[in-house]
C-alpha positions as CSV (number, residue, x, y, z in Angstrom):
1,M,-7.8,-25.7,2.2
2,K,-6.3,-23.4,4.9
3,R,-9.1,-20.8,6.6
4,P,-7.4,-17.4,6.3
5,P,-6.3,-15.7,9.0
6,S,-8.7,-14.0,11.1
7,L,-7.5,-10.4,12.6
8,L,-8.7,-7.9,14.8
9,V,-7.6,-4.5,13.5
10,L,-8.6,-0.9,14.8
11,V,-9.8,1.4,11.7
12,P,-9.0,4.8,11.8
13,H,-11.9,7.9,10.6
14,R,-11.9,8.5,6.9
15,D,-9.7,11.3,7.3
16,T,-6.9,10.2,8.4
17,R,-6.7,7.7,5.7
18,V,-6.4,10.6,3.1
19,L,-3.4,11.4,4.7
20,L,-2.2,8.4,4.5
21,Q,-3.1,7.6,0.7
22,A,-0.9,10.3,0.1
23,W,2.1,8.7,1.9
24,S,1.5,5.8,0.2
25,A,2.1,7.6,-3.0
26,E,5.0,9.0,-2.1
27,L,6.2,5.4,-0.6
28,F,5.4,4.0,-4.5
29,K,7.6,6.5,-5.9
30,S,10.2,6.1,-3.5
31,G,10.3,2.4,-5.0
32,F,8.0,0.1,-2.2
33,S,6.4,-2.1,-4.5
34,G,3.8,-2.8,-1.8
35,A,3.1,0.5,-1.2
36,W,-0.9,0.1,-1.9
37,A,-0.7,-3.4,-0.7
38,F,-2.0,-3.1,2.8
39,P,-5.2,-1.0,4.2
40,W,-4.7,1.6,6.5
41,V,-5.6,-0.1,9.7
42,I,-3.9,-0.8,12.7
43,P,-3.1,-4.8,13.1
44,I,-4.3,-5.1,16.7
45,A,-3.9,-9.3,16.5
46,E,-4.4,-12.7,14.9
47,V,-7.6,-14.2,16.5
48,K,-9.4,-17.7,15.8
49,R,-12.5,-16.3,14.9
50,H,-14.3,-13.5,14.3
51,L,-15.6,-11.5,16.3
52,S,-19.4,-10.4,16.9
53,L,-20.3,-6.7,16.9
54,S,-21.4,-6.9,20.5
55,E,-18.0,-8.4,21.4
56,L,-16.6,-5.6,19.2
57,K,-18.6,-2.7,20.7
58,E,-18.2,-4.3,24.5
59,L,-14.1,-4.2,23.6
60,G,-14.4,-0.8,22.1
61,I,-16.1,0.7,25.1
62,V,-12.1,-1.0,27.3
63,L,-10.2,0.6,24.9
64,R,-11.6,3.6,24.9
65,N,-12.1,4.3,28.4
66,N,-8.4,3.1,28.8
67,F,-7.3,6.0,26.3
68,T,-5.3,8.2,28.5
69,E,-5.5,11.1,25.6
70,K,-8.6,12.5,23.6
71,K,-7.0,11.4,20.6
72,I,-4.4,8.7,19.0
73,T,-1.4,10.1,17.1
74,C,1.2,8.5,15.3
75,G,4.9,8.9,14.6
76,K,7.8,7.6,13.1
77,A,7.8,5.3,10.2
78,E,8.2,1.4,12.1
79,I,7.9,-2.3,11.3
80,C,5.5,-4.7,12.5
81,E,6.3,-8.4,11.9
82,F,3.3,-10.5,10.9
83,P,2.7,-13.2,12.8
84,A,3.9,-17.1,12.2
85,Y,1.5,-17.7,9.8
86,I,3.4,-16.4,7.1
87,D,6.2,-17.8,5.9
88,K,7.5,-15.2,3.9
89,N,10.1,-12.2,5.1
90,I,6.8,-9.6,5.1
91,S,6.6,-6.9,7.6
92,I,3.8,-4.1,7.6
93,L,5.1,-0.2,7.0
94,G,3.6,2.6,8.8
95,P,3.8,5.3,11.4
96,A,4.0,3.9,14.7
97,V,0.9,4.3,16.9
98,N,0.9,5.5,20.9
99,I,-1.6,3.1,22.4
100,N,-1.0,0.5,24.6
101,L,-3.2,-1.9,25.1
102,P,-5.0,-1.9,28.4
103,E,-5.1,-5.4,30.6
104,A,-8.4,-5.4,30.7
105,F,-8.7,-5.1,26.9
106,L,-6.6,-8.1,26.5
107,H,-7.7,-10.2,29.1
108,K,-11.0,-9.9,27.2
109,I,-9.5,-11.3,23.9
110,N,-7.6,-13.7,25.7
111,D,-9.5,-16.8,24.7
112,L,-8.9,-16.2,21.2
113,L,-5.5,-14.3,20.5
114,K,-3.5,-16.6,18.6
115,S,-1.0,-13.6,18.2
116,R,-0.3,-10.4,18.9
117,F,1.0,-7.4,16.6
118,S,4.3,-5.4,17.9
119,P,4.6,-2.4,17.5
120,L,1.3,-1.3,16.7
121,V,1.2,0.4,13.3
122,L,-1.2,2.6,11.2
123,G,-0.6,0.0,8.3
124,S,0.3,1.9,4.9
125,A,2.6,-0.4,3.2
126,L,4.1,-4.3,2.9
127,A,7.5,-4.1,2.9
128,E,9.8,-7.2,2.4
129,K,12.7,-7.2,4.6
130,P,15.3,-5.9,5.4
131,L,13.8,-2.3,5.3
132,L,15.3,0.7,3.3
133,D,17.1,3.4,5.3
134,D,15.8,6.2,2.8
135,I,12.1,6.4,3.3
136,P,9.6,9.7,2.8
137,C,8.7,10.6,6.6
138,P,5.2,10.1,7.3
139,P,2.7,12.4,7.8
140,E,1.5,14.0,11.3
141,I,-1.2,11.8,12.3
142,S,-3.6,12.3,15.4
143,F,-7.6,11.2,15.0
144,G,-10.3,10.2,17.6
145,A,-12.9,8.6,15.7
146,S,-11.8,5.1,14.8
147,A,-13.6,1.5,14.9
148,L,-12.8,-2.1,15.4
149,A,-13.3,-4.6,13.3
150,N,-12.5,-8.1,11.9
151,M,-10.4,-8.3,8.7
152,E,-9.3,-11.3,6.3
153,M,-6.0,-11.6,4.6
154,L,-6.3,-13.7,1.3
155,P,-3.0,-14.2,-0.5
156,L,-3.7,-14.2,-4.1
157,S,-2.9,-16.8,-6.6
158,Q,-1.6,-14.7,-8.9
159,G,0.9,-12.2,-8.1
160,N,4.4,-11.7,-6.1
161,V,4.8,-12.3,-2.1
162,L,3.2,-8.8,-1.5
163,S,-0.1,-9.7,-3.0
164,F,-3.2,-9.9,-0.9
165,E,-7.0,-9.2,-0.6
166,W,-8.2,-8.1,2.4
167,K,-11.8,-8.5,3.6
168,I,-13.0,-6.2,6.2
169,G,-16.3,-6.4,8.1
170,Q,-18.6,-4.3,9.5
171,P,-16.8,-1.3,11.7
172,C,-18.2,-1.1,15.4
173,W,-16.9,2.8,16.2
174,L,-15.8,3.3,19.7
175,P,-18.0,5.6,21.6
176,K,-16.9,9.0,22.8
177,K,-14.3,9.0,26.2
178,R,-16.4,9.8,29.2
179,E,-15.4,12.8,30.8
180,K,-14.9,12.0,34.7
């Protein structure tokens, strides 16, 4: 059996997820059957193996110290295609995230990297393309507290093409930004 993909994700604080739950409910009412089919996280990359807690902590320090703003903000709804391991025409729908991954961060995961997600979105739904034009606008979102974590994607044996189980590993919270 093929090993499920290992993803590196950024997990926002639970207060942010409350806003996204409400938006997922709006999406579902608008006809998106995949509105509850993706956890409220930012997928960053598919990696060859899970990262250890010490690796996640080191990456968290690099990421936090390279943020230009204190808070991460999100914008309009965007779609992000899955890496090539999914042969279906499925994308992640969510608010676009305003962070650029620093070179130091990418350099640290380079040996483990299979593929990167782009653009970065705060996952709120799975969508089969083409995407409908009349989706509800996402809420205004900003957050400072977030954690890096490993995540596995497990296709379910029954259900439609949007049927997956997600397992998120222990989160490693990003440290507070150092004041200069």
